[in-house]
N, C-alpha and C positions, 0 to 999 in steps of 0.2 A: 598561750604558753608564752610570757613575755621573752622577746629577740633579747633582752637586754640579761638575761643567765646562761645565752651560748657563748660554745666561748671558739677565742678568736680563730681558731684553726674551720673552723664553721661558717662566721660571718661571711658576710656577703656573696653564699653562694645559692648559685640556685640549679633549683629541689626540682625532682617528679616533674611530670609535665615537660615541663619549660625544657629542664634538663634536656631530654628526650629529643625535643624540636633541635637544640641548638648541638645535641648530635650527629642529629639525620641532619641539618643544612650543611654541618661539618663531611659528612659523606658526601653529598651533593655537590658541594665544590670544591673537594679531590676528584666525584666525577670529571664536573664540567670542566675542573683545569687539565686534567689530564685528556681528556679531547680533544681538545682545545691546542694540545699541545702536541699530541697527532697530526694535527693540522702543520705544525710549521714545517715540520721534514727535516725536524735536528738533528734526528735521532736519538733512540733509548736510551747512548751511553752517556751522553750528556745529562740525561732525568737519571740515572743510575748516580751520577757519577754526583750533582748535585743536592736529591731528592734531602738528603739528612744536616746539609751544606745550613739549615739557615739555626739549625743548632748549637751552634759555632757564637750565638749568642748565646748561649750560656756561665761561659765565659767569665761572665760581668762577678757570676759568683766566686773567681775566685779573692776577689776585689771585699766583699760582701754582700750581703743578699736585697741592703738597698737598691743597692749596683745590679746587682748582680736579676733584682726584678724588672727593673726598667732596662736594661739594656733586652730581657729576652721578654720580654710587650712588646720592647721595640721593634725585633724580629719576625714575632709571632703575632702581627697586627697586618690588618690585609691592607693599609692606606699603603703602605711602602711597596708591597710587590705590583700595587693598582694603578700607584703613578709609575712603574715603573711601567709592568705593561699600557702604560695611557703613551707615558713620549716615545716607547718604542712602535709602537702607532703610526703618533704624530711625527716622528723623527725619519721612517722608513726604517725603523732596525729591530732586524729579526731576532736579533740574540736577543737583545733585552727583553722583548715579547717571552721569548721561549724560557727565561733564564725567569720572569716571573713570574709565568706560567708553572713552573715546579715548585716558588716559593712558595706560591699560592696552593700546589696540590699536597705540599709538607703542611700547609696551616688549616687545611684538613682533612689529613690523616690525623692531626695533634686534637681538633676538638672531636672528631670522629668517636676516638678513643678514650676521650675524656680528658688532655691534658687542655688545660683552658690557659688564661693569662695570670700571673703571679705579681699575689702580696707580698711587702715585702718585709710579713713577718716569718717568714719560714718558703723553704722550696714546693715544698709540696701540699702550698694552701692554691688552691685558682677558684678563677670562679666556676668551673663544673665540679667543684667537692675537692676532695682530698686525692693529689697522684699519688698516687703507686697502691694505695689501698686499697681502689674500689668503690669507697663507701663518695658516696656527692651528695 
């Protein structure tokens, strides 16, 4: 079947086995970041307080879907928390490491349950499928 007939909400979506692999990677990221966080001694109160903090990047959707997708993706790519963890390790800043690990855990959780990076046409259009519909 031609991809030219695909609807915008289904284009650019990873499906089938690759989708399951990406979700499994998300679960692995959640587990690894949480285990690493436990080693920091920062306490589970901080983890609980900050676990959903990356979702504040959704506030860009108050402006437009384009700005919202850009901001959401910035907050839900592993690049920024990896950099934060690296800087925290390099400069012996345990709080930065802890925050970076919580951030990574959040991203892993989102990927595991199917919330992917956003496209600019619709909040629900992600690289892992249509968010909130269970269709992937």
